[in-house]
N, C-alpha and C positions, 0 to 999 in steps of 0.2 A: 577677802570673801565678798562674793557678788550676791547681791540681793535681787531677786526677781519679784516684781510686783505684778499681780494679775490685773491686766487692763486691756482695753480694746485698742486695736491699731487704728491709724488714721483712715485707712481704706474701709474698715468696718463702720466707722462713724459716718463717713461720707455716704455709704450705701444706706444706712438708717435714715439719714437726712433726706436723701433722694426719695426713698419709699414713703416717708412721712409727707413730703411735699406733694407727691402724686395722690396719695389718699386724701389730703386736704383739698386739692383742686377738684377731685371727683366729688367730694362732699359739697363744695360750693356750687358745682354744676348741677347736681341733683337738687339742691336747695333752690336754685334759680328756676329750674323746671317746675318744681312743686309750687313755687310762688306764682309763676305764670298761669298754671292750671287753676289755682285757687282764685285768681283774679277773673279768669274766664268763667268759672262756675258762678262767681258772685254776679257778674254782669248778666249771665243767662238767667239767673234767679230773679234779678231785678226786672228784666224784660218780661218774663213769664208772670211775675206778680202784677205788673201794670196791666197786662193783657187780661188776666183773671179778674182784676178789679173792674175793668171796663165791662167785661162780659156779665159779671154779677150785677153791676149797676144797671145795665141795659135790661136784663131780665126782670129785675124788680120794678123798674120804672115802666116798662112796656105793659106789665100786668097790673100796675097800680092806677094808671090814668086811662080815662075813657077815650079821649080823642088825641090823635097824634098827627102832626102836620110837619112836612118838611118844606122850608122856604129856601129855594135854591139861591135867590138873590142875596140873602143874608148868610147862606150856608149854615142854617140852624134847623134843628129838629125840636119842635115845641110840643110838649106834653101838657094837655089840659084835662082838668076834671071840674066838677061843680065847685069844689072847695079851693083847689090849688092849681098852680101851673109850674112848669119846669122847662128849662132850655138847655140843649146840648149845642154848643158852638164848635164847628169843625174848623181847625186851622191846619196848615200844612204839616206841622210837626207834633201837634198835640190836639186834645179835645178838652173843652172846658164845660163843666156841668155845675152851674151855680158857683160854689166856692171850691169845687174839686177840679183838679187838672189831671188828665190821663196822658202821660207821655208816650203816646202810641202814634206812629206814622201810618196814616191810611192812604193806600194807593187808589182805591176805588170804592164808591158807595153805590149801592143799589137799594131802591125802596119799592115795596110791594103793598098792594091793597087787594084783598080777596083773591090772592093767587096771581094777580097780574102786576107786571112792573109799571110803576107810575113815576112821574117826575116831581110834581109839586103838590099833589093832592093829598088827601088823607092817606095815612099808611097804617099797616098792621104788622109789617115785617121789615127788617132791615138786614142787608148783607154787607158786611165790611170786609174788604180784601186788604190784608196788611202787607207791609213792605217785606223785602227779603231779610231784613234784620230780624223779623219774626218768622223766618222760614216760610214766607208767603202763605201764612195761615189765613183761614177765612172764619169769620164770625157771623153766624146767622141767628137772629133773635126774632121771635114772633109772639103774637098774642092771639088768643081766641076771641073772635068777634061775637058780640052779643047783639040782641035786637036793636039796641040803641044806636049802634054803628050804622044801621041801614035805614033808620028813621029820619036822619037829617038830610 
């Protein structure tokens, strides 16, 4: 008497292994793509956060201080009031404000006073052109002049 056992053949098992390996390799490929996209999103968020911090800081300081001067020889923007002073130091890869550092690469800086471009005199507006890393964005920050600005 012959007994037949219900089992899979060798061919059927090989097909299952091949299909499983294809599915596993597709899963690892998709996981790798998702991982790369998450890294790119994280870097983009980091860059945009630095840019937003710089913009917010400049808006606050431009409207807090009465006198603003740019010294081209030192590459510094100095904010003065009766009580306090503050300095922004421009470097090639970053900007330093007191104890804060903004990791923003500036391609070009333009300074204005009373609507006219100025080099090293008092300023009331600044236009910063950012590098291609920031999609060549521009940042324009200004303050409204009061009578004190024109009395000096």
